[in-house]
C-alpha positions, 0 to 999 in steps of 0.5 A, a space after each residue: 500500499 502506498 504511503 506518503 513519507 516525509 524523509 529527513 535529509 541529513 539534518 535538513 527536514 523536507 517540510 511543507 512550510 519552506 515555500 510560500 505560495 508563488 502568488 496571492 490569488 484571493 477567493 472569489 468575490 464578484 467585485 474583484 473579478 476581472 472583466 470588461 463591462 461596467 457593473 452599475 447595471 447587472 443582469 438577472 434574467 433573459 427572455 429571449 426569442 430567436 427566429 432563424 431564416 434557413 434560406 437567407 441564413 439570418 435571424 431575428 431576435 428579441 430579448 427582455 433583460 431583467 436587470 438590477 440597477 446598482 448605481 445611478 447611470 444613464 448608460 448601459 453597456 453590453 456585449 454585442 457582435 455582428 448584430 444590428 439593433 433595430 430598437 432598444 429601450 426600457 420595457 414600458 419606458 423610454 427608448 435608448 440611443 444605441 451605439 455599437 463598438 465592434 472593436 470592443 464587441 459592445 453595444 452602449 445604450 444611452 438614456 435621456 435620464 438616469 435609470 432608477 435604482 433597483 429592478 428594471 427591464 431592458 428590451 432589445 430587438 435585432 437581427 444577426 447572421 447565421 454563420 458558416 463558422 462555428 461561432 454564435 448561431 451557425 449552420 451545418 450543410 450535410 449530405 443525406 441520401 435525399 440530398 443536402 440538408 441544413 441544421 443549426 447549432 450554437 457555439 458560445 465559448 468562450 465569448 460568442 453568445 454576444 453574436 446571438 444575443 446582446 448580453 453580459 457575455 462574461 462568466 461571472 454574470 450567471 443568469 437564468 434564461 427563458 429561450 423561445 425559437 420559431 422554426 419550421 414545423 417539420 424540425 425539432 429544436 433542442 436547448 439546455 432545458 426541456 421543451 415546455 410547449 410548441 404552438 403553431 405560428 401560421 401554416 409553416 412555422 411553430 414556436 418552441 418554448 423551453 423551460 427556464 434554465 438554472 442561473 448560468 454563464 452565457 457561454 453555456 447557452 445552446 440551441 440546435 435545430 434540424 431534422 433530428 431523431 432521438 435515442 432516449 433513455 433514463 438514468 438516476 431519474 435523469 432523462 437522456 437523449 442522443 440527438 442525431 440527424 435522421 437515419 443515424 440515431 442507432 449509431 448513438 447507442 454506444 454513447 448512450 450506454 457510456 452515459 448511463 455508466 458515467 453519469 451515476 459515477 459522477 453523481 456519487 463521486 462529486 456528492 452533488 447530483 446532476 441538477 437538470 432534469 435532462 441531458 441531451 448530447 447532440 451530434 453535429 455532422 460537420 462545421 464544428 470539431 471537438 465538443 462543447 459542454 453546454 449545460 443539459 445540451 452538449 454538442 459534439 462533432 458526430 465523428 466523436 459521438 456516433 459509433 457504427 460497429 460495421 465501420 468504426 474503429 476501437 480508436 473511435 470507441 475510446 475517443 467517444 468514451 473519453 470525450 463523453 466523460 470529459 464533457 459530462 464532467 464539465 456539468 459539475 466542473 464549469 457548469 454547476 461551479 464556474 470559473 470567475 474569469 478566463 484566467 482560471 479556465 483550467 478549473 474547467 479544462 484541467 479537471 475535466 481532462 483529469 476526470 475523463 481519464 478517471 472515469 474511462 479507467 474505471 469502466 474500461 481498465 483494459 484500455 490502460 488509460 493512465 499508462 497511456 496518459 504519458 503521451 498527452 503529459 509529454 505533449 504538454 511538457 514539450 510546450 511547457 519547456 519552451 519560452 513561449 509557455 505560460 502558467 496554468 493560471 495565466 493572465 487574460 485581459 480580454 475576450 481575444 486573449 481568452 481564445 488563446 487560453 485554450 491550449 495544451 498547458 491549460 488541459 494536459 498540464 492542468 490535468 497532470 497536476 491534478 492527478 499529481 496532487 490527488 495522489 499526494 493528498 490520497 484519493 479519498 481525501 481528494 474527493 472529500 475536498 472536491 465534494 466540499 467544494 461542490 457543496 459550497 459553490 453550487 450555481 456560483 463562480 470560484 477562483 483556484 484559491 477556493 479549491 485549494 481551500 476546500 482541499 486544505 480543509 479535507 487534507 489538513 495540508 497546505 495545498 495552496 503552498 504546494 500547488 501554487 508552484 505548479 499553477 502560478 508559474 510557468 514550466 516544470 522542474 528536472 530532478 537530477 539524481 546522483 547515487 552515492 555509496 558511503 560506508 556501505 549505505 546508498 544515498 540519493 543526492 537530489 537537485 532540482 532546477 527548471 527544465 528548459 528546451 531551446 530556452 537560453 537563460 530561462 529564469 530559475 524557479 523552484 517547486 515543491 515536488 511530490 516524488 515517488 521513489 522505490 528500489 527496482 525489483 523490490 515490488 510496486 510499493 513506493 516511498 514518497 518525499 516532498 522536495 521543496 528545497 533546491 537540494 536534498 540527500 536521502 538514504 536509500 539502504 544498501 549500495 547493491 540496489 538501484 532506485 527509480 524516481 517518479 515511480 508509476 509516472 505520475 509526477 509532472 517533472 523529468 529526472 536526469 540520472 547520473 551516468 552509472 545509475 542510468 546504466 543500471 536502470 537500462 540493465 534493469 529494464 525488464 524488472 521495471 513495470 510498464 509505467 516506469 519503462 514508459 517514464 524512463 523512455 520519455 524522460 530520456 528523449 526529453 533530455 535529448 531534446 534539452 541537450 542533456 543527453 544525446 539521441 544515440 543514448 535514447 536509441 541504445 535504451 530502446 534496443 534493450 526493451 523486452 520483445 513484449 507488444 506493449 502499447 504505451 511503451 511502443 507508442 512512445 517509441 514510434 512517436 519519437 521515431 516519427 519525430 526523428 524522421 520528420 527532421 530528416 525530410 528532404 535530407 540525404 540521410 533519411 533512407 538510412 534512418 528509415 532502414 534502421 526504423 524498418 529493422 527495429 519494427 520488423 520483429 513487432 510487425 512479424 509478431 503482430 501481423 495484419 489480422 487480429 487473433 482470437 481473444 487479442 487485447 484491444 491495445 494490441 490492435 492499436 499497436 498494430 496500427 501504430 506499427 503498420 502506419 510507421 512502416 508505411 511512412 518508412 517505405 516498407 515494400 511489404 507493408 505498402 504492397 499488402 495495404 494496396 492489396 487490401 484496399 483493392 479487396 475493400 473496393 470489391 467488398 468493404 467487409 473485407 477490410 476490418 474497421 480498425 485497419 481502414 484508417 492505416 490502409 487508406 493512409 498508406 495507399 493515399 501516401 503512395 497513390 497514382 492518379 487513378 487511385 487518387 481519383 478512387 479515394 476522392 470519389 469515396 470521399 464525396 459519396 460517403 454519408 459517414 463523417 468519420 469515413 469522410 475524414 479518413 478518405 480526405 486524409 488519405 488524399 492529403 497524404 499523397 507524396 506526389 506533388 501534382 496530386 498534393 496540389 489537387 488536394 490543396 485546391 479542394 480547400 477552396 471548393 464547397 465539397 467539405 465543411 469550411 473548417 474541414 476544407 481549411 485543414 486539408 492544407 495542414 494535412 497536405 503540409 504534414 501528412 503529405 510532407 509538402 511543407 513549402 507547397 502548402 505554405 505558398 498556397 496558404 499565403 496566397 489564399 490566407 484570407 479565404 482559409 482563415 475565413 473558413 474557421 472561427 476566430 477561436 481556431 485561427 491561431 491553432 490552425 497557423 501553428 499546425 500549418 508550419 508545425 512540422 518544419 525544422 527550417 529556420 528560413 520558414 521561421 523568419 518567413 512566418 515572422 515577416 509574413 505575420 507582421 505584414 499580413 496577420 492581426 495582432 490577436 494572432 501574434 502569440 500563436 505565431 510566436 509559438 509556431 516560430 519557437 517550435 520551428 527554431 527548436 526543431 531546427 536546433 534539434 536537427 543540427 544538434 542530433 542528426 549527424 550523431 543518429 547517422 553515425 550511430 546507425 552506421 556503427 550499428 550496421 557495422 557491428 551487425 555485419 
């Protein structure tokens, strides 16, 4: 049984109190919460009617807002964007002079006399547009056997409710909403709450009225309108619905069954029952990527909600369970209790990320979710080690900056830090703290300080002091561990410093680091210390054993061992459990990136791996091999590296083959795809030939190709496609009714190495056969999957306004990062900088800085390691002959 032990370090006690909190964040108060809008007038309730026109793609809106006038004023300032206000004033009183400020995204109502203190009611009539991009109220056109159909949905987070209703569009303003929508009679509408009435409006329309919402932030408002059908059920007294476009509801059954597991688990775990009478989950065919946790009406891209056993993969099944778990977790963390301002977004996203894995691991232990979480943690650490990182709790000045907060630091670092704290405090203690937090702050806002307070109460430990170094300052530490033997006793000499990659003169910081450690080969039990000093020296028993730090790979830090200890750990690799092997591999490669070790040291380590088909271990290896191969793009040394990669993976390929074996673990099937995909990239002739053979059989009879193999087979076939094969893939892409299959086909088109075919795919980005965001991302896929960085960048520069116009403002920065993310060319970094300064808006500057920094890092890594790798491979070949 694991336990926390605070050890003495030769007279220096590792105590909880030696570090004070990095910052001094206060608990939530309305008065001290940041925000743009004046607070002389506060909203209490919205009575909202929306009448969309699906032909003109516009809508009429009317809203009555109950407010409280707290201070004498003759002006009221609300958020509004891309709305035309036709009338505004007091209900039953005077009209106001309306001034719109698009740059500030506000509307100001100026009255002739100051408003009387106390309750008042404002009324605004207005018109707006239904967007092609997923922001505010938007449309999605999708194919059906009967022809193209149109549905409507909303995407309000972080600051797009103002595109559908003039409002106090900041999370601290929790209000109730009564929503009405006037739509064609043949369509259905869904919102946060159940429908209370439907009444005819003329011959063709109906008014749908929804029940009043609980007090909530405006970004959680949802509306979906379309030709829908519903798969219904109930759990714990809560009505459940999977809402799909017509003909697809049975594909929602897996998500429904998952929800019936997840929702009762959360009801129990949080100690507060889900408070709404229903939970609908709405599948949007396209136009919207990911999912959004609207209270009582979660929206998803249908590819991560719908599962068809005939065509969907194991990877899709896992993604559905995790994403549904994430979004339902938000019904508590984010919806019931909401961060006061966007600087604490991690209270929403970090906790939902941690909770999705907790729920998935509980109900699907065979998926090894926690073991495989190293990949996501490493992605966060890669960004967090560079100079463009930021604290988990980052300053957010306005709506534009709020968009930039949705990144890997917020989600993945946030979730990893939460897991580390949970382990430190103990699962039961941590859960009790969360229950107290929920019970204390329902239908309210909080800051991180409120959460730390609840956890301190449940644990009796100074959580604020410990956690502040992880959430209020950027980066993370590396623990340097040297093993010493003195008078027959082994000691660990530990030092902490900031871990930095391509970041000269990084400011030195200090952390309180919960370190799990244990002797290799002596069971799974761990001891724990809290390293809250720059250095400590710990006794470890006899000099014969070797100690592994960060046992079970839960900590958010790297470990660098002295050379002798590292060699002893390599020799003991077979004695380490899976999580510790993954951790040693991951740390070793990160140390290579930081220039603390060399790539040959990593390559030597992977040669010592036992020949077991362990997904998490080989995921780390294949991910790293893929990165190294990317550095070799266009280099004469690439064939030599790919030959090495083929030889390394050949034993696994022989062991796994192409066909799933009876009673095979699901993780083995996922590993098969990893290996086949990389061997395809490495130009393995046997794999390429077999993929093409299986694709030919698939064209004759689709059942001939197992669903799990379809993405990898299509990817390999697309990569080496000729004109005829390309046209076949394009025909399949245009005719499928499945969003998931469509993504696979277009990804295959974008994978083509042939530059003439790549150009054809780029031109598809300007046409209308795909939803706007999917069309724009074809350019990114051509750059990355097809390895046509220069071609894609040249095309993007020529058509940048059109491409960015296909995306919500929320997604434009991440799009630009992805477009150049594979580059290791310093000239590309300078070209991007120059282009951004001349052509792109100031809001995109932080994203461009991240993209440039990544290119420079990859260029430095290539310069640092490519010659070493080539030399090591040559020597390895020489030794084997």
